[in-house]
C-alpha positions as CSV (number, residue, x, y, z in Angstrom):
1,M,0.0,0.0,0.0
2,S,1.3,3.4,-0.9
3,T,2.2,6.0,1.8
4,T,-0.6,8.2,0.7
5,R,-3.2,5.4,1.1
6,R,-1.8,4.4,4.5
7,A,-1.9,8.0,5.6
8,F,-5.6,8.2,4.5
9,F,-6.6,5.3,6.7
10,Q,-4.5,6.3,9.7
11,K,-5.9,9.9,9.6
12,S,-9.3,9.6,7.9
13,I,-10.7,6.4,9.2
14,G,-8.9,6.4,12.5
15,A,-9.3,10.1,13.3
16,A,-12.9,10.3,11.9
17,G,-13.9,7.2,13.9
18,A,-12.3,8.6,17.1
19,L,-13.9,12.0,16.7
20,S,-17.4,11.0,15.9
21,L,-17.6,7.9,18.0
22,T,-15.7,8.6,21.2
23,A,-15.9,5.2,22.7
24,M,-12.7,3.1,22.7
25,S,-14.6,0.4,20.8
26,A,-15.2,2.8,17.9
27,K,-11.5,3.7,17.7
28,A,-10.6,0.0,17.8
29,L,-13.1,-0.7,15.0
30,A,-11.6,2.0,12.8
31,E,-8.1,0.7,13.4
32,D,-9.3,-2.9,12.5
33,V,-10.8,-1.7,9.2
34,S,-7.6,0.1,8.4
35,D,-5.5,-2.9,9.2
36,A,-7.8,-5.2,7.1
37,L,-7.4,-2.9,4.1
38,R,-3.6,-2.8,4.4
39,T,-3.6,-6.6,4.5
40,L,-5.9,-6.8,1.5
41,Q,-3.4,-4.8,-0.5
42,Q,-0.8,-7.5,0.0
43,Q,-3.0,-10.1,-1.8
44,S,-3.6,-10.6,-5.5
45,P,-7.1,-9.8,-6.6
46,L,-8.1,-13.4,-7.0
47,Q,-6.7,-14.3,-3.5
48,A,-8.4,-11.3,-1.9
49,A,-11.7,-12.1,-3.5
50,Q,-12.1,-15.3,-1.4
51,D,-10.6,-14.0,1.9
52,E,-13.9,-13.9,3.9
53,E,-12.3,-12.9,7.2
54,L,-10.8,-9.7,5.7
55,W,-14.0,-8.7,4.0
56,A,-15.9,-9.2,7.2
57,R,-13.6,-6.8,8.9
58,I,-13.9,-4.3,6.0
59,A,-17.7,-4.6,6.3
60,Q,-17.4,-2.8,9.6
61,A,-16.8,0.4,7.7
62,Y,-20.5,0.4,6.8
63,T,-23.6,1.1,8.9
64,V,-25.9,-1.2,7.0
65,S,-28.9,-2.7,8.8
66,P,-28.3,-6.0,10.6
67,A,-32.0,-6.8,10.3
68,I,-32.4,-6.4,6.5
69,L,-30.1,-8.1,4.0
70,N,-29.6,-5.4,1.4
71,L,-29.1,-6.9,-2.0
72,N,-30.2,-4.0,-4.1
73,N,-26.9,-2.1,-4.2
74,G,-27.5,-1.7,-7.9
75,G,-30.1,1.0,-7.2
76,V,-28.0,3.0,-4.8
77,S,-25.2,2.0,-2.5
78,P,-24.6,2.9,1.1
79,Q,-21.6,5.1,2.0
80,P,-18.8,4.0,4.3
81,I,-18.6,5.8,7.7
82,V,-15.8,8.0,6.6
83,V,-18.0,9.4,3.7
84,Q,-21.0,9.8,6.0
85,E,-18.9,11.7,8.5
86,A,-17.3,13.9,5.9
87,L,-20.7,14.8,4.5
88,E,-21.8,15.7,8.1
89,R,-18.7,17.8,8.7
90,Y,-19.0,19.8,5.4
91,T,-22.7,20.3,6.1
92,K,-22.1,21.7,9.6
93,Y,-19.3,23.9,8.1
94,S,-21.6,25.2,5.4
95,N,-24.3,26.1,7.9
96,E,-22.0,28.5,9.9
97,A,-22.4,31.0,7.0
98,P,-23.9,29.3,4.0
99,S,-23.3,31.8,1.2
100,H,-19.8,32.4,2.3
101,Y,-18.6,28.9,3.0
102,M,-20.5,27.3,0.1
103,W,-19.6,29.7,-2.7
104,H,-16.2,31.0,-1.6
105,I,-14.7,28.0,0.2
106,L,-16.3,24.6,-0.7
107,D,-16.9,25.6,-4.3
108,K,-13.2,25.9,-4.8
109,G,-12.8,22.3,-3.7
110,R,-14.4,21.0,-6.9
111,E,-11.1,21.2,-8.8
112,P,-9.2,18.7,-6.5
113,I,-12.1,16.3,-6.7
114,R,-12.2,16.7,-10.5
115,R,-8.5,15.7,-10.7
116,K,-9.0,12.7,-8.4
117,L,-11.9,11.5,-10.5
118,A,-9.9,12.0,-13.7
119,D,-7.1,9.9,-12.3
120,L,-9.5,7.0,-11.5
121,A,-11.3,7.4,-14.8
122,G,-8.1,7.7,-16.9
123,T,-9.0,11.0,-18.5
124,E,-7.9,14.5,-18.5
125,A,-9.4,16.6,-15.7
126,G,-10.6,19.1,-18.3
127,E,-12.9,16.4,-19.8
128,L,-14.9,15.7,-16.6
129,A,-17.9,17.6,-15.3
130,I,-19.2,16.8,-11.8
131,N,-23.0,16.6,-11.6
132,R,-25.7,14.7,-9.8
133,N,-26.3,11.4,-11.7
134,T,-26.2,9.5,-15.0
135,T,-29.5,10.8,-16.1
136,E,-28.3,14.4,-15.9
137,A,-24.9,13.6,-17.5
138,L,-26.4,11.7,-20.5
139,G,-29.4,14.1,-20.7
140,T,-26.8,16.8,-21.3
141,V,-25.5,14.9,-24.2
142,T,-28.9,13.8,-25.6
143,F,-30.3,17.3,-25.6
144,G,-27.0,19.1,-26.3
145,L,-26.0,17.4,-29.5
146,P,-27.0,19.3,-32.7
147,L,-29.1,16.9,-34.8
148,S,-31.5,17.3,-37.7
149,K,-34.9,15.8,-38.5
150,G,-34.4,12.3,-39.9
151,D,-31.1,11.7,-38.1
152,E,-31.0,8.3,-36.5
153,I,-29.8,6.8,-33.2
154,V,-29.2,3.1,-32.5
155,M,-30.1,1.9,-29.0
156,T,-31.5,-1.2,-27.3
157,R,-34.9,-1.8,-25.7
158,Q,-33.0,-3.0,-22.6
159,D,-31.4,0.4,-22.0
160,Y,-32.2,2.4,-19.0
161,P,-35.7,4.1,-19.1
162,N,-34.5,7.6,-18.5
163,M,-32.2,7.4,-21.5
164,I,-34.9,5.9,-23.7
165,H,-37.4,8.6,-22.6
166,A,-34.9,11.4,-23.4
167,W,-34.4,10.1,-27.0
168,K,-38.1,9.5,-27.4
169,Q,-38.7,13.1,-26.5
170,R,-36.2,14.3,-29.1
171,A,-38.0,12.0,-31.6
172,L,-41.4,13.5,-30.7
173,R,-40.2,17.1,-30.8
174,E,-37.7,17.1,-33.7
175,G,-38.2,14.0,-35.8
176,I,-35.1,12.1,-34.6
177,K,-35.5,8.4,-35.5
178,I,-34.6,5.6,-33.1
179,N,-33.5,2.3,-34.6
180,W,-34.2,-0.3,-31.9
181,I,-32.2,-3.5,-31.0
182,S,-33.6,-6.1,-28.6
183,F,-31.5,-8.7,-27.0
184,T,-32.5,-12.0,-25.3
185,L,-30.2,-12.0,-22.3
186,P,-27.7,-13.2,-21.4
187,V,-25.7,-12.9,-24.6
188,E,-22.2,-14.5,-24.5
189,N,-20.9,-13.6,-27.9
190,D,-19.4,-10.3,-28.9
191,D,-20.1,-10.7,-32.5
192,T,-23.8,-11.2,-31.8
193,I,-24.0,-7.8,-30.0
194,L,-21.8,-6.0,-32.6
195,K,-23.8,-7.3,-35.6
196,A,-27.0,-6.2,-34.0
197,F,-25.7,-2.6,-33.8
198,I,-24.4,-2.8,-37.3
199,N,-27.6,-4.2,-38.8
200,A,-29.6,-1.4,-37.2
201,T,-27.3,1.2,-38.8
202,T,-28.2,3.1,-42.0
203,P,-26.7,6.0,-43.9
204,R,-28.8,8.3,-41.7
205,T,-27.4,6.9,-38.4
206,R,-25.5,9.4,-36.4
207,I,-25.2,7.9,-32.9
208,W,-24.7,4.6,-31.1
209,H,-26.1,4.7,-27.5
210,I,-24.2,2.0,-25.7
211,T,-25.1,0.7,-22.2
212,H,-21.9,-0.7,-20.7
213,M,-23.7,-2.9,-18.2
214,I,-27.5,-3.4,-18.6
215,N,-29.0,-2.6,-15.2
216,W,-31.8,-5.1,-15.4
217,T,-29.6,-8.3,-15.4
218,G,-26.0,-7.2,-15.3
219,Q,-25.2,-8.1,-18.9
220,V,-21.9,-6.5,-19.9
221,L,-21.6,-5.3,-23.6
222,P,-18.3,-5.3,-25.4
223,V,-18.0,-1.5,-25.2
224,K,-14.5,-1.3,-26.6
225,K,-15.4,-3.1,-29.8
226,L,-18.6,-1.1,-30.1
227,C,-16.8,2.2,-29.7
228,E,-14.1,1.2,-32.1
229,E,-16.7,0.2,-34.7
230,A,-18.7,3.4,-34.2
231,R,-15.5,5.4,-34.7
232,R,-14.6,3.4,-37.8
233,R,-18.1,4.3,-39.3
234,G,-17.8,8.0,-38.3
235,L,-20.6,7.6,-35.7
236,I,-20.9,9.3,-32.3
237,S,-20.5,6.9,-29.3
238,I,-22.4,7.6,-26.1
239,V,-21.7,5.2,-23.2
240,D,-24.0,4.8,-20.2
241,A,-21.5,3.6,-17.5
242,S,-23.8,4.0,-14.6
243,H,-23.2,0.4,-13.4
244,T,-19.6,0.0,-14.3
245,F,-17.6,3.0,-13.0
246,A,-15.8,1.9,-9.8
247,H,-17.4,-1.6,-10.4
248,L,-15.2,-2.9,-13.2
249,D,-11.5,-2.2,-13.4
250,Y,-11.0,0.0,-16.6
251,K,-10.0,3.4,-17.8
252,V,-12.3,5.4,-20.1
253,R,-9.4,5.7,-22.5
254,D,-9.5,1.9,-22.9
255,F,-12.5,2.3,-25.2
256,N,-12.3,6.0,-26.0
257,P,-16.0,7.0,-26.3
258,D,-17.1,10.4,-27.4
259,Y,-19.3,10.8,-24.3
260,L,-19.8,8.9,-21.1
261,G,-22.0,9.4,-18.0
262,T,-22.1,7.6,-14.7
263,S,-23.5,7.9,-11.1
264,L,-21.0,8.0,-8.2
265,H,-23.6,7.0,-5.6
266,K,-23.7,3.4,-6.9
267,W,-20.4,1.4,-6.9
268,L,-18.1,4.2,-5.7
269,C,-20.3,4.6,-2.6
270,A,-20.2,8.4,-2.8
271,P,-23.0,10.5,-1.4
272,F,-26.4,10.2,-2.9
273,G,-26.9,12.5,-5.9
274,T,-23.4,12.6,-7.3
275,G,-22.3,11.8,-10.8
276,L,-20.0,12.8,-13.6
277,L,-20.0,13.5,-17.3
278,Y,-17.1,12.8,-19.6
279,V,-16.8,14.6,-22.9
280,Q,-13.8,14.2,-25.2
281,Q,-12.0,17.5,-25.3
282,K,-12.6,18.0,-29.0
283,N,-16.4,17.6,-28.4
284,I,-16.8,20.1,-25.6
285,E,-17.2,23.2,-27.7
286,G,-19.9,21.7,-29.9
287,L,-22.1,20.3,-27.1
288,W,-24.7,22.6,-25.7
289,P,-25.1,22.7,-21.9
290,L,-28.3,21.4,-20.4
291,F,-28.4,24.5,-18.1
292,P,-27.2,27.5,-20.1
293,N,-24.5,29.9,-19.0
294,D,-22.9,33.0,-20.6
295,K,-20.6,31.0,-22.7
296,P,-22.5,27.9,-24.0
297,Q,-20.1,27.3,-26.9
298,S,-16.9,27.5,-24.9
299,A,-14.5,24.6,-24.8
300,D,-14.4,24.6,-21.0
301,I,-15.9,21.5,-19.3
302,R,-17.2,23.7,-16.5
303,K,-19.9,25.1,-18.7
304,F,-21.8,21.8,-17.9
305,E,-21.7,22.6,-14.1
306,T,-24.0,25.6,-14.1
307,L,-26.6,24.0,-11.8
308,G,-27.4,27.0,-9.6
309,T,-27.4,26.2,-5.9
310,R,-26.1,22.7,-5.4
311,S,-25.0,20.5,-2.5
312,F,-21.4,21.5,-1.9
313,P,-21.0,19.1,1.1
314,T,-22.2,16.2,-1.1
315,E,-19.7,17.0,-3.8
316,Q,-16.8,17.4,-1.4
317,A,-17.4,14.0,0.3
318,I,-16.8,12.4,-3.1
319,G,-13.1,12.7,-2.1
320,Q,-13.5,10.3,0.9
321,A,-15.4,7.8,-1.3
322,L,-12.6,7.9,-3.8
323,D,-9.9,7.3,-1.2
324,F,-11.9,4.3,0.3
325,H,-12.3,2.8,-3.2
326,L,-8.6,3.2,-4.0
327,A,-7.6,1.6,-0.7
328,I,-9.5,-1.6,-1.7
329,G,-8.2,-1.3,-5.3
330,S,-10.3,-1.4,-8.5
331,K,-9.2,-4.9,-9.6
332,R,-9.6,-6.4,-6.1
333,K,-13.1,-4.9,-5.9
334,E,-14.1,-6.2,-9.3
335,E,-12.9,-9.7,-8.5
336,R,-14.7,-9.7,-5.1
337,L,-17.9,-8.5,-6.6
338,R,-17.8,-11.1,-9.4
339,Y,-17.0,-13.8,-6.8
340,L,-20.0,-12.9,-4.8
341,K,-22.4,-13.1,-7.8
342,N,-21.0,-16.4,-9.0
343,Y,-21.2,-17.7,-5.4
344,W,-24.9,-17.5,-5.1
345,C,-25.6,-18.1,-8.8
346,E,-23.7,-21.4,-8.9
347,K,-25.6,-22.7,-5.9
348,V,-29.1,-22.1,-7.3
349,A,-28.4,-22.7,-11.0
350,K,-29.6,-26.3,-11.0
351,L,-32.5,-25.9,-8.6
352,P,-35.9,-27.0,-10.1
353,R,-37.8,-24.1,-11.8
354,V,-34.9,-21.6,-11.2
355,T,-33.5,-19.8,-14.2
356,L,-30.4,-17.6,-14.2
357,N,-30.8,-14.5,-16.4
358,V,-27.1,-13.6,-16.2
359,S,-23.9,-15.0,-17.5
360,L,-21.3,-16.6,-15.3
361,K,-18.5,-15.8,-17.7
362,P,-16.3,-13.0,-16.4
363,E,-16.3,-10.9,-19.6
364,Y,-20.1,-10.7,-19.6
365,A,-21.1,-10.0,-15.9
366,C,-19.8,-9.0,-12.5
367,A,-21.8,-8.2,-9.4
368,L,-25.3,-7.8,-10.8
369,G,-27.3,-11.0,-11.2
370,N,-30.9,-11.9,-12.0
371,F,-32.9,-15.0,-11.5
372,S,-36.5,-16.2,-11.9
373,I,-38.6,-19.1,-10.6
374,A,-41.1,-20.5,-12.9
375,G,-44.7,-19.9,-11.8
376,I,-43.8,-17.0,-9.5
377,E,-44.1,-13.4,-10.7
378,P,-41.1,-11.2,-9.9
379,E,-43.1,-8.8,-7.7
380,V,-44.4,-11.8,-5.7
381,L,-41.0,-13.3,-5.5
382,S,-39.3,-10.1,-4.3
383,G,-42.2,-9.6,-1.8
384,K,-41.6,-13.1,-0.4
385,L,-37.9,-12.5,-0.1
386,M,-38.5,-9.4,2.0
387,G,-41.6,-10.5,3.9
388,E,-40.4,-14.0,4.8
389,Y,-36.6,-13.7,4.8
390,Q,-35.9,-9.9,5.2
391,I,-33.9,-9.9,2.0
392,H,-34.2,-6.6,0.0
393,A,-34.0,-7.2,-3.8
394,V,-35.8,-5.7,-6.7
395,A,-38.4,-7.2,-9.1
396,I,-37.6,-6.6,-12.7
397,K,-40.3,-6.5,-15.4
398,W,-39.0,-4.7,-18.5
399,E,-39.5,-5.6,-22.1
400,N,-38.5,-9.3,-22.4
401,I,-36.9,-9.5,-18.9
402,S,-38.7,-11.0,-16.0
403,G,-36.9,-11.8,-12.7
404,V,-35.5,-10.6,-9.5
405,R,-32.2,-8.6,-9.5
406,I,-29.6,-9.4,-6.9
407,T,-26.7,-7.0,-6.3
408,P,-24.3,-7.5,-3.4
409,H,-21.5,-5.0,-2.6
410,V,-18.1,-5.2,-0.8
411,Y,-19.7,-5.3,2.6
412,T,-21.8,-8.4,1.6
413,L,-20.4,-11.7,3.0
414,T,-20.9,-15.3,1.7
415,R,-22.8,-16.1,4.8
416,D,-25.3,-13.4,3.8
417,L,-25.6,-15.1,0.4
418,D,-26.1,-18.5,2.0
419,R,-29.3,-16.9,3.5
420,L,-30.3,-15.9,0.0
421,V,-29.6,-19.4,-1.4
422,D,-31.7,-21.0,1.4
423,A,-34.6,-18.6,0.5
424,I,-34.4,-19.3,-3.2
425,T,-34.2,-23.1,-2.5
426,A,-37.3,-23.0,-0.3
427,L,-39.3,-20.8,-2.7
428,S,-38.4,-23.0,-5.7
429,K,-40.2,-25.9,-3.9
430,T,-43.4,-24.0,-3.2
């Protein structure tokens, strides 16, 4: 572990724990989490993925309910204690003199956060705008691109609803045409996905809207190949990375999209209502901001951050979430999350009436999974998981997808998933 990361845990976790929870037990807990993370750094990603004792110690960094097993981290993830406490500190600070501290002090802290996010994303800081979520990020692109009546976009019916609704609105207002693709998931062949996009493309096509990980089931699309093919054809590539940023180990430059949006309150465990927009430098000037300012055609990424009054404490606490993520390590986190998904999936795969709606191959899935039980509607199934087993999951009914989505996170342990497996086993027999 680097000196910087060590210092973070000694000062941030240890000090924050000691300051906010004055009992000796709280300080000991913080030190144990810090020690567990240092030990984790000494293991390879695959070794670390299976070290249950270490992950149990790391789980102490979260304040999740002991009564409810939360397996819907794909919706929004809880924040580690250090992030919660940072948010509280910044909020108290702001309230001492809001207009002064928010606009003249905390607002200046966006630049260091931008640089840290750019380092994790593998981009230039001047290509990242900090905003509130993926919907806002990609809405900026959807409504900011200059298009003409008859121009076409290719996207799938399995994409996220807010992105679909945005393009449908442009279609209604301006005559943009959507060429639809529909997949039967899971798909375990890159060529099948690539050919679907190609076959939906015509001479009027301008854009490929690419969802990196489909939120309903966890299907991962070959985003690098899709962006390369779009570039070869002179098309604009827009990547919805809502479920892959700080989940999969990659750099945005690995696939070099024109635009990308993500939410930081999912897998990064940043405060609720945080996100980012990536725009290639050459594209910034020609993209209109969603919220106008005095220089809408400038080449400065900050033109996309004219949001009016915003939550400065929320933005600043992104820094603690980044440090916590980096202390685990992107690759170690990815391998652990995939290990957890495969753990429960492999145990229920052969149960009568149970169908897995997600791939077990590493290139096509990670933490998110989806299953169904023949004869039980998803809403009924998720209701039984909560009502009878206190397991929080989400029912999925969208297009041709029907099942229950299961999304563990780094604080989830295999013994938690054994509880899920027992529940699925019992329900499959009813």
